[in-house]
C-alpha positions in Angstrom: 65.7 133.2 9.2 69.0 133.6 7.3 70.4 130.4 5.8 74.0 130.6 4.4 75.7 127.8 2.5 78.1 126.8 5.3 80.6 124.1 5.0 80.8 120.3 4.7 83.3 119.9 7.5 83.4 119.5 10.3 80.4 117.2 10.5 77.7 117.9 13.2 76.7 121.3 14.6 79.7 123.7 15.1 79.2 126.9 17.0 81.6 129.7 16.3 80.4 132.5 18.5 78.0 134.0 15.9 76.1 131.1 14.6 76.2 127.4 13.9 77.2 125.4 10.9 75.3 122.2 10.4 76.7 119.2 8.3 75.4 115.6 7.9 76.4 112.7 5.7 73.9 110.5 3.8 74.2 108.8 0.4 70.6 107.4 0.6 68.8 110.7 1.1 66.9 112.5 -1.6 66.8 115.6 0.7 67.3 116.3 4.3 65.6 118.8 6.6 67.3 120.3 9.6 64.6 120.8 12.3 65.2 123.4 15.0 63.1 122.3 18.0 61.3 124.7 20.3 60.2 124.2 24.0 56.5 124.5 23.0 56.8 121.4 20.9 56.9 123.1 17.5 59.8 122.9 15.1 61.3 125.0 12.3 62.4 123.0 9.3 65.3 124.2 7.1 66.1 122.2 4.1 69.8 121.6 3.6 70.2 122.3 0.0 74.1 122.5 -0.3 75.6 119.0 -1.1 79.2 118.2 -1.2 80.5 114.6 -1.3 77.2 113.4 0.1 77.4 115.8 3.0 74.5 118.3 3.2 75.2 121.5 5.0 74.1 125.1 6.0 75.2 127.8 8.3 72.6 129.5 10.5 73.6 132.8 11.9 72.2 133.4 15.4 71.6 129.8 16.4 73.2 129.6 19.9 74.3 127.0 22.2 71.5 125.1 23.9 69.5 124.9 20.7 67.8 121.5 20.2 67.7 120.0 16.7 67.3 116.9 14.6 67.1 115.7 11.1 64.3 114.4 8.8 65.5 112.4 6.0 63.4 112.0 2.8 64.5 109.0 0.7 63.7 105.5 -0.2 62.0 103.1 2.4 62.7 99.6 0.9 64.0 97.2 3.7 64.3 94.5 1.1 67.1 96.7 -0.4 68.5 97.8 2.9 66.9 101.2 2.7 65.0 102.6 5.7 64.6 106.4 5.2 61.4 107.8 6.7 60.9 111.6 7.1 58.3 111.0 9.9 61.3 109.9 12.3 63.2 112.7 13.8 66.8 111.5 13.8 69.8 112.3 16.0 72.8 113.9 14.6 75.5 111.1 14.7 78.1 113.9 15.5 75.9 115.6 18.2 78.1 116.8 21.1 75.2 116.8 23.5 71.8 115.0 23.5 68.8 116.0 25.4 65.9 114.0 26.8 65.2 110.3 26.6 63.2 107.9 24.3 59.5 107.5 25.2 58.9 104.0 24.0 55.9 103.4 21.7 55.2 102.6 18.0 56.1 106.1 17.1 59.9 105.6 17.3 59.7 102.5 15.1 59.7 102.4 11.3 57.1 99.7 11.2 53.8 98.9 13.0 54.0 96.4 15.7 53.2 92.8 14.5 53.8 93.8 11.1 57.5 94.2 10.4 57.1 94.6 6.6 54.8 97.6 7.0 55.7 101.3 7.0 55.1 103.5 10.0 54.5 107.3 9.3 53.8 108.2 12.9 55.8 111.4 14.0 58.5 110.4 16.4 59.6 113.9 17.4 57.6 114.1 20.7 58.9 110.7 21.8 62.6 110.7 21.0 65.8 112.4 22.0 67.1 115.5 20.4 70.6 116.7 19.5 71.9 119.9 21.1 74.2 122.7 19.9 77.0 123.2 22.4 79.5 125.8 23.4 82.9 124.4 22.6 84.8 126.9 24.9 86.0 125.9 28.3 88.8 127.1 30.5 91.2 124.1 30.9 93.6 126.3 32.8 96.9 124.4 33.1 95.4 121.1 32.5 98.0 118.5 31.4 97.6 114.8 30.8 99.3 112.8 33.4 100.8 110.4 30.9 101.5 107.7 33.4 103.8 105.0 31.9 102.1 101.6 31.7 104.5 100.0 34.2 103.4 102.6 36.8 99.7 102.3 36.0 97.1 101.0 38.2 93.6 100.9 36.6 90.4 101.2 38.5 87.3 100.3 36.6 84.2 102.2 37.8 80.6 103.2 36.9 79.9 106.9 37.1 76.6 106.4 39.0 77.5 103.1 40.8 80.7 104.6 42.3 79.2 107.8 43.6 75.4 107.1 44.2 75.8 105.9 47.8 78.9 107.7 49.0 78.2 109.2 52.4 80.3 112.3 51.8 78.5 113.4 48.7 75.5 115.8 48.8 72.4 114.3 47.2 72.6 116.6 44.2 76.0 115.2 43.1 75.4 111.5 43.7 75.4 109.5 40.5 77.0 112.3 38.5 80.2 113.5 36.8 80.5 116.2 39.4 80.5 113.3 42.0 83.6 111.9 40.4 85.3 115.1 40.9 84.3 115.5 44.6 87.4 115.6 47.0 86.1 112.6 48.9 86.0 110.3 45.8 89.4 111.6 44.5 90.9 111.2 48.0 89.9 107.5 48.1 91.4 106.9 44.7 94.7 108.6 45.5 95.1 106.9 48.7 94.5 103.6 47.1 97.2 104.3 44.7 95.0 104.4 41.5 96.5 106.1 38.5 93.9 105.7 36.0 90.1 105.6 36.2 88.5 103.5 33.6 84.9 104.6 33.3 82.2 102.2 32.0 80.4 103.8 29.0 79.8 107.4 29.2 78.7 108.0 25.5 75.1 108.8 25.3 73.2 105.5 25.4 69.6 104.3 25.4 67.6 102.3 27.9 66.2 99.4 25.9 62.4 99.1 25.2 62.3 95.7 26.8 64.1 96.7 29.9 62.0 99.8 30.4 58.8 97.7 30.0 60.1 95.4 32.8 60.9 98.2 35.2 64.6 97.6 34.6 67.4 99.8 32.9 70.4 99.5 30.7 72.6 100.3 33.7 75.9 99.4 32.2 75.4 101.5 29.2 76.7 99.3 26.4 74.0 100.6 24.1 75.4 103.8 22.5 73.6 106.2 20.3 75.8 109.3 20.6 79.5 108.8 20.1 80.3 112.4 20.9 77.9 113.2 23.6 78.4 112.5 27.4 75.5 110.6 28.7 73.0 113.2 29.9 71.6 111.7 33.0 75.0 111.6 34.7 74.9 115.5 34.6 73.8 117.2 37.9 72.5 120.4 36.4 71.0 120.1 32.9 71.2 118.3 29.5 71.4 121.2 27.2 75.1 121.1 27.0 75.8 121.3 30.8 76.9 117.6 30.6 79.8 118.5 28.4 81.0 121.2 30.8 80.5 118.9 33.9 82.4 116.1 32.2 85.3 118.4 31.4 85.4 119.7 35.0 85.6 116.1 36.3 88.5 115.3 33.9 90.3 118.5 34.9 89.8 117.6 38.7 91.2 114.1 38.2 94.1 115.3 36.3 95.0 117.6 39.1 95.1 114.6 41.3 97.5 112.8 38.8 94.7 110.3 37.7 94.2 109.5 34.1 90.7 109.1 32.5 90.1 106.1 30.2 86.8 105.6 28.6 85.2 102.2 27.9 83.8 102.8 24.4 81.4 100.9 22.3 82.1 101.3 18.6 81.0 97.9 17.5 77.2 98.4 17.5 74.5 101.0 18.3 71.3 101.1 20.3 69.1 100.7 17.2 69.3 96.9 17.4 68.2 94.5 14.7 65.4 95.0 12.0 62.8 95.1 14.8 64.6 98.0 16.5 63.7 101.7 16.7 64.7 104.3 14.1 66.7 106.9 16.1 69.6 108.0 14.0 71.9 105.9 11.6 69.1 103.6 10.4 67.2 106.4 9.0 70.1 108.4 7.7 71.8 105.7 5.6 71.2 102.2 6.9 73.3 100.3 4.3 76.4 102.7 4.9 76.4 102.3 8.6 75.4 98.7 9.4 76.6 95.3 8.2 73.6 93.7 6.5 73.2 90.0 5.7 72.8 88.6 2.1 69.1 89.5 2.7 69.4 93.2 3.2 66.3 93.3 5.5 68.4 91.8 8.3 71.5 92.7 10.1 74.8 90.8 10.8 75.3 90.5 14.5 78.8 89.6 16.0 78.0 91.5 19.3 74.9 89.8 20.5 73.0 93.2 20.4 71.2 92.9 17.1 73.6 94.8 14.9 77.3 95.6 14.0 78.7 98.7 12.4 80.1 98.2 8.9 83.8 98.4 9.5 84.7 98.6 5.9 82.7 101.7 5.3 85.0 104.8 5.1 82.1 106.9 6.7 81.9 104.6 9.7 85.7 104.6 10.1 85.7 108.3 9.9 82.9 108.6 12.5 84.9 106.4 14.9 88.3 108.2 14.3 86.6 111.7 14.6 85.0 110.6 17.8 88.3 109.3 19.3 90.1 112.4 18.3 87.4 114.5 19.8 87.5 112.8 23.2 91.3 113.2 23.3 91.5 116.9 22.0 88.3 118.4 23.3 87.4 116.3 26.3 91.1 115.6 27.3 90.7 111.9 28.1 93.8 109.8 28.2 92.8 106.5 26.5 90.2 104.0 25.5 89.1 100.5 26.3 87.3 99.1 23.3 84.3 96.9 24.0 84.1 93.7 22.0 87.1 94.9 19.9 87.3 91.8 17.8 84.2 93.2 15.9 86.2 96.2 15.0 88.7 93.9 13.2 85.9 92.3 11.1 86.4 94.2 7.8 84.8 91.4 6.0 83.8 88.4 8.0 86.8 87.0 9.7 88.7 88.9 12.5 91.7 90.6 10.7 94.3 92.2 12.8 95.3 94.2 9.8 92.0 95.7 9.1 91.5 99.3 8.1 90.5 100.4 11.6 93.8 99.3 13.0 95.7 100.9 10.1 93.9 104.2 10.9 94.7 104.0 14.5 98.3 103.2 13.9 98.9 106.2 11.7 96.8 108.7 13.6 99.0 111.4 15.4 96.5 111.8 18.2 94.8 108.5 18.9 98.0 106.4 18.4 99.6 108.2 21.5 97.0 107.6 24.1 96.3 104.2 26.0 94.5 101.7 23.7 93.1 98.7 25.5 91.1 96.0 23.7 88.5 93.7 24.9 89.9 91.0 22.6 86.7 89.0 21.9 83.1 89.2 20.6 80.4 86.6 20.2 81.0 85.9 16.5 82.9 83.0 14.8 86.5 83.1 15.7 86.0 86.0 18.1 88.3 85.1 20.9 91.5 86.9 20.0 93.4 87.3 23.3 97.0 87.9 22.2 96.3 88.6 18.6 96.0 92.4 18.6 98.6 94.7 17.0 101.7 95.8 18.9 100.3 99.3 19.7 97.5 97.7 21.8 97.2 96.3 25.3 94.4 93.7 26.0 92.2 92.7 28.8 93.8 89.3 29.5 90.9 86.9 29.9 93.3 84.0 30.2 94.9 85.7 33.3 91.5 86.1 34.9 90.6 82.4 34.2 93.9 80.9 35.4 94.2 82.8 38.7 90.7 81.8 39.5 91.5 78.3 38.7 94.5 78.2 40.8 92.9 79.5 43.9 89.8 77.4 43.7 92.0 74.3 43.5 91.7 73.3 39.8 94.3 70.6 38.9 97.0 71.2 36.3 97.0 75.0 36.6 100.5 75.7 37.9 102.4 75.8 34.6 99.9 78.3 33.0 99.6 80.3 36.2 103.4 80.9 36.1 103.0 82.2 32.7 100.2 84.6 33.6 102.1 85.7 36.8 105.1 86.7 34.7 103.3 88.7 31.9 102.0 86.1 29.6 105.0 85.9 27.3 103.3 83.1 25.4 100.7 85.6 24.3 102.6 88.8 23.7 106.3 88.2 23.1 106.1 86.9 19.6 104.8 90.1 18.1 107.2 92.4 20.0 105.0 93.4 22.8 106.1 93.5 26.4 104.4 92.3 29.7 102.7 95.6 29.8 100.4 94.5 26.9 98.6 92.4 29.5 95.9 94.1 31.4 95.6 91.8 34.4 92.3 91.4 36.3 90.5 88.9 38.5 87.2 90.5 38.3 85.5 93.3 36.3 81.9 94.8 35.9 81.0 91.6 33.9 80.7 88.7 36.2 81.0 88.2 40.0 82.4 90.9 42.3 85.5 89.8 44.3 83.3 89.1 47.4 80.9 87.0 45.3 83.6 85.1 43.5 84.6 83.5 46.8 80.9 83.3 48.1 78.9 81.7 45.3 79.4 78.6 43.2 76.4 79.6 41.0 75.0 82.8 39.6 71.9 84.3 41.1 70.4 86.5 38.5 66.8 86.2 39.3 66.2 89.9 39.7 67.1 90.3 35.9 63.8 88.8 34.9 65.2 86.1 32.7 64.7 83.0 35.0 68.5 83.1 35.8 69.3 82.1 32.2 71.4 85.1 31.5 75.0 85.6 32.5 77.9 83.3 32.4 77.3 79.8 34.1 81.0 78.8 34.4 82.4 81.4 36.5 85.5 79.5 38.0 84.1 80.6 41.4 84.1 78.7 44.7 81.9 79.5 47.6 84.4 78.1 50.2 81.7 75.8 51.7 78.4 77.6 51.7 76.4 79.3 49.0 76.1 83.1 49.8 75.6 84.5 53.2 76.7 82.5 56.2 77.7 83.0 59.8 80.1 80.2 59.9 83.3 81.7 61.1 85.6 79.2 59.4 84.1 79.8 56.0 84.1 83.7 56.5 87.8 83.5 57.4 88.6 81.4 54.3 86.7 83.9 52.2 88.7 86.7 53.5 91.9 84.9 52.9 90.9 84.0 49.4 90.1 87.8 48.6 93.5 88.7 49.9 95.1 86.0 47.8 93.4 87.4 44.6 94.5 91.0 45.5 98.1 90.1 46.3 98.4 87.9 43.1 97.0 90.7 41.0 99.2 93.4 42.4 102.4 91.3 42.3 101.9 89.9 38.8 103.8 91.5 35.8 101.6 93.5 33.6 99.1 96.2 34.3 96.6 95.6 37.2 93.0 96.5 37.0 90.8 96.7 40.1 87.0 96.7 39.9 85.2 99.4 41.8 84.2 98.3 45.3 86.3 95.2 45.3 88.9 96.8 47.6 86.2 96.7 50.4 84.4 93.6 49.3 81.3 94.8 47.8 78.6 92.2 46.9 75.9 92.0 44.3 74.2 89.1 46.1 75.5 86.6 43.6 74.3 88.4 40.5 77.0 88.0 37.8 75.2 90.0 35.1 73.9 93.2 36.7 73.7 95.1 33.5 70.1 96.0 34.1 70.2 96.8 37.8 70.3 100.5 38.3 69.8 100.1 42.0 71.5 99.0 45.2 72.3 95.7 43.8 74.9 97.3 41.5 75.8 100.6 43.4 78.9 100.6 45.6 78.1 100.4 49.2 80.9 102.2 50.9 82.0 100.7 54.2 80.7 102.6 57.3 83.1 102.0 60.2 80.4 103.5 62.6 77.9 100.8 61.6 76.6 98.6 64.5 76.8 94.8 64.3 73.2 94.3 63.6 73.3 96.9 60.8 76.3 95.3 59.1 79.2 96.3 61.3 80.9 93.0 60.6 80.7 93.7 56.9 82.1 97.2 57.4 85.0 95.9 59.4 85.7 93.2 56.7 85.6 96.0 54.0 88.0 98.3 55.9 90.4 95.4 56.5 90.4 94.4 52.9 90.8 98.1 51.8 93.8 98.6 54.1 95.4 95.4 52.6 94.7 96.4 49.0 96.3 99.8 49.6 99.3 98.1 51.1 99.6 95.8 48.0 99.3 98.7 45.6 101.9 100.6 47.3 104.2 97.6 47.6 104.0 97.3 43.8 104.7 101.0 43.3 107.8 101.0 45.5 109.4 98.0 43.9 110.2 97.9 40.2 110.8 94.1 40.3 107.0 93.7 40.3 106.5 96.0 37.3 109.1 95.0 34.8 109.0 96.5 31.3 110.6 93.4 29.7 110.0 89.7 30.0 112.2 87.7 32.4 115.1 85.9 30.8 115.3 82.9 33.1 119.0 83.2 33.5 121.6 85.6 34.9 121.6 89.0 33.2 124.8 90.4 31.7 126.0 93.6 33.3 124.2 93.2 36.6 127.2 91.3 38.4 124.7 88.9 39.8 125.2 85.1 39.1 121.6 84.3 40.1 119.0 84.1 37.5 116.5 87.0 37.2 113.8 84.5 38.2 113.8 81.1 39.6 111.0 78.5 40.4 111.2 76.0 43.4 109.1 73.3 44.9 107.9 73.7 48.5 111.0 71.7 49.4 113.3 74.4 48.0 114.3 72.3 44.9 114.3 73.6 41.3 111.0 72.8 39.5 111.2 70.0 37.0 108.8 69.3 34.1 107.2 66.6 36.2 106.6 69.1 38.9 104.9 71.5 36.7 102.5 68.9 35.1 101.7 67.0 38.1 97.8 67.1 38.4 98.0 67.7 42.2 100.6 70.5 41.9 99.2 73.5 43.6 102.2 75.0 45.5 105.5 76.7 44.6 108.0 79.4 45.3 109.1 82.1 43.0 112.3 84.1 43.3 112.4 87.6 41.8 115.9 88.8 41.6 116.0 92.7 42.2 119.6 92.8 41.2 118.8 91.3 37.7 116.4 93.8 36.1 117.5 94.2 32.5 115.8 97.3 31.5 117.4 100.8 32.2 115.8 103.7 34.1 114.6 106.8 32.3 118.2 108.3 32.1 119.8 105.0 31.1 120.7 104.2 34.7 120.7 100.7 36.1 117.7 99.7 38.1 118.3 97.7 41.3 115.7 96.6 43.8 115.2 94.3 46.7 114.7 90.6 45.9 111.5 88.7 46.8 110.3 85.3 47.4 106.6 84.7 46.5 105.2 81.4 48.1 102.0 80.1 46.8 100.0 77.4 48.6 96.7 76.9 46.8 96.2 73.4 48.3 93.7 72.5 50.9 96.4 71.5 53.3 98.8 73.5 55.4 102.3 72.9 53.8 105.9 73.5 55.0 108.1 75.5 52.6 111.9 75.6 52.7 113.5 78.8 51.9 116.1 78.3 48.9 119.4 77.8 50.3 121.6 79.6 47.8 119.4 82.7 47.0 120.3 84.8 49.9 119.9 85.2 53.7 118.2 87.9 55.9 114.7 87.3 54.5 111.7 89.0 56.1 108.0 88.3 55.8 106.2 91.3 54.4 102.9 89.8 53.3 101.0 86.9 54.8 97.4 86.4 53.5 96.7 84.0 56.3 97.0 86.9 58.7 93.6 88.8 59.2 95.5 92.0 58.3 97.2 90.4 55.4 100.5 92.1 56.5 102.3 91.0 59.6 102.1 93.9 62.2 105.3 95.7 62.9 108.3 93.8 61.9 107.5 90.6 60.1 109.3 87.3 60.9 113.0 87.4 59.8 114.4 84.1 58.3 117.6 82.8 56.7 117.9 80.5 53.6 117.4 76.9 54.6 114.8 77.7 57.2 111.3 76.3 57.0 108.0 78.2 57.0 104.5 76.7 57.4 101.9 78.2 55.0 98.3 77.9 55.9 96.2 76.1 53.4 95.1 78.4 50.5 97.5 81.3 51.4 100.4 83.3 50.2 103.4 84.6 51.8 105.8 87.2 50.4 109.4 87.6 51.8 111.8 90.4 51.0 115.6 90.4 50.9 117.0 94.0 51.0 119.1 95.1 48.1 
């Protein structure tokens, strides 16, 4: 075998049409062997003798795409000093573009013997672990262009690759649960008809099924257990894991782009699947433990602000390089349009405290590629001071957990909620205005993968996670949910009607709030997880989306299918109402006064009691306050259009009655006549059939308990 010196950059395995350059970083290693793996179980070891800035490298002519490989690192094994090199462990390339196989759990993949954590385990892990794969980087993208949808026109749909496609009736069996399933016309048609502009995929970086879960017959379904930051998860590919997963993912992105749908990845750069000091040795730990992980004062142990056993060392230049190289790769080579950063507060922990000016944010800010895509933070972690909603830098948007909590509190009848609800409805200026951000910094959601589905939010007071095998101890216990009078399934018609109304309330509130709305997959047709609010380990029909079947008979779930179709129609209507009316998706915060240059004496927003009177401080703070009217002035939109033109829209009244009683509302007298009801969540369809009721200012309208009505005044 010919071995040429090669180059230290780029890191990983780079195929150029004639051979492959291999490069890997480690300061801890005395020497590193590149192991080419063969299908008969044998391997060919090549020592990487060339070293440049702690990167060992070689070029091997004739090594083609599909070749499996790994590294064996010879160096110190001294856990008391934070060193865990062990050449008996075949290690994944941190820069692998594809990963083949899965971990076969046993003592072989650990650096110690079970029951003796201070021992050294020299059992060979190669037959029991995953392998890196050389990939062909060439792909015909054709005329692919990123949609580049502005935030104010964005509707995000959070989905799981497998969960969304596994039970879709139009997909052939071989495409279910795969990237190819995402690209199927039936799935894309559903998303486009719903009005979705961005598909936010739960983790697709190569992840590992935990040892504990595997032994329990469960799986790491959500995928927040990354081991390969450049590799698409291999089991989501329909036709192979020797690089085919890369091609299939690219084809899915291309198909979604053709439909005008952006692809956002939920990424996990805060920790890896190697866990704590009792975890397996799969990659980073064996390459250079102290350079990749944040260790405690006793270097045998790991600092953990993620609840997963370890945290990456965010002040290490090599970790920062890995993350930035990964982000750029997914944008430039895989054509994704943005990222949602899991437990993003951990990325800001350069030392101990969360620091919004940490090196990671500096690098993102100045990067000419990463800084131009959508960047969404999950603004918390489990460490001290980890709840950082509203505190990320101006370039970032955030999952607004306060929006979720407040909207839930309002509709379940929690007292003293109205004032904060008003702030959340109008874009959370208290969180984002001071640092120069706009309402679009707020990613609004009522539900997401973590917690109850929308159906379960209105059907359960308590979590029901028994299937997870942790005696129902896991998952959030304070869900701000309300079962509407019965826990779980019921045949009580009154309770079912109330639940339907509540789901419409949540959907309407979400789509008519300022900010960027995010729907959770299947909520648009009331999918249920049976009260499980932490289905991270349920790779089965508990978590998979059950698509409504309008042909189902009553005894086979026909009533559920009918409920799903009705909610789906309503959700579509609300998404398109938002799309058609810029007053619901403003790019600037409301002024609370008339806007100069608009020739309208009315304020851009006004707040009224049900009696049509201006809200006073006493009205806002009353413990029983649970109803109000909001006037949105379509003639007082301060931001210009794309060519500097004035934007004018219809005006709207949003009436909220979150109380347990039917209430009479007076339409404000001085804010226009010729109003028409366009949404009524008390209506089984949510939208009045045909022409909604026409009304004048000063007329009275009775709102059913726990319902919402929207009236429109044409421009």
